[in-house]
C-alpha positions as CSV (number, residue, x, y, z in Angstrom):
1,X,96.6,110.7,82.2
2,X,97.1,107.8,79.9
3,X,98.7,105.4,82.4
4,X,96.2,105.9,85.3
5,X,96.9,107.3,88.7
6,X,99.4,105.7,91.1
7,X,99.6,108.3,93.9
8,X,96.8,109.8,96.0
9,X,98.2,113.3,95.5
10,X,97.5,113.0,91.8
11,X,93.9,112.0,92.5
12,X,93.5,115.2,94.5
13,X,95.1,117.3,91.7
14,X,92.9,115.7,89.0
15,X,89.7,116.3,91.0
16,X,90.8,119.9,91.6
17,X,91.2,120.4,87.9
18,X,87.6,119.2,87.3
19,X,87.9,115.5,86.8
20,X,84.8,113.5,87.7
21,X,86.5,110.1,88.0
22,X,90.0,108.7,88.0
23,X,91.5,105.4,87.0
24,X,94.0,103.6,89.2
25,X,97.2,102.5,87.4
26,X,97.8,98.8,87.1
27,X,101.0,99.1,89.0
28,X,99.0,100.1,92.1
29,X,97.3,96.7,92.0
30,X,100.1,94.4,90.6
31,X,102.7,95.2,93.2
32,X,100.6,94.5,96.2
33,X,99.3,91.3,94.4
34,X,102.8,90.1,93.9
35,X,104.0,90.9,97.4
36,X,101.0,89.8,99.5
37,X,98.3,88.4,97.3
38,X,94.6,89.1,97.1
39,X,94.2,90.5,100.6
40,X,96.7,93.3,99.8
41,X,94.8,94.3,96.7
42,X,91.6,94.4,98.6
43,X,93.0,96.8,101.2
44,X,94.5,99.1,98.6
45,X,91.3,101.2,98.0
46,X,91.0,101.9,101.7
47,X,94.6,103.0,101.9
48,X,94.1,105.3,98.9
49,X,91.0,106.8,100.5
50,X,92.9,107.6,103.6
51,X,95.8,109.2,101.7
52,X,93.3,111.3,99.6
53,X,91.7,112.5,102.8
54,X,95.0,113.5,104.2
55,X,95.9,115.2,100.9
56,X,92.8,117.4,100.8
57,X,93.0,118.6,104.4
58,X,95.9,121.1,103.8
59,X,93.8,122.5,100.9
60,X,91.1,123.5,103.4
61,X,88.6,121.1,101.8
62,X,86.7,118.6,103.9
63,X,85.2,116.7,100.9
64,X,86.4,115.7,97.5
65,X,83.9,118.2,96.0
66,X,85.9,121.0,97.8
67,X,89.2,121.3,96.0
68,X,89.2,123.4,92.9
69,X,91.7,125.1,90.5
70,X,92.2,127.9,93.0
71,X,93.7,125.4,95.5
72,X,96.5,124.4,93.0
73,X,99.9,126.1,92.6
74,X,101.8,125.7,89.4
75,X,105.5,126.5,89.3
């Protein structure tokens, strides 16, 4: 993904496809910085972690190591 990841659902999908690490798109940091400053940027990783946790629960996985290609549906 050349532009980085901006949504937590994409992080879950990338990990399910075998990715070991993901980059966060710069928009995910610049918008909070412009709106609320440094404090907003510092809270962003915690928010993403919560969203990722909520994203993997419906897959039946309790940890990020749990999702795999079998958990994905492609139209």
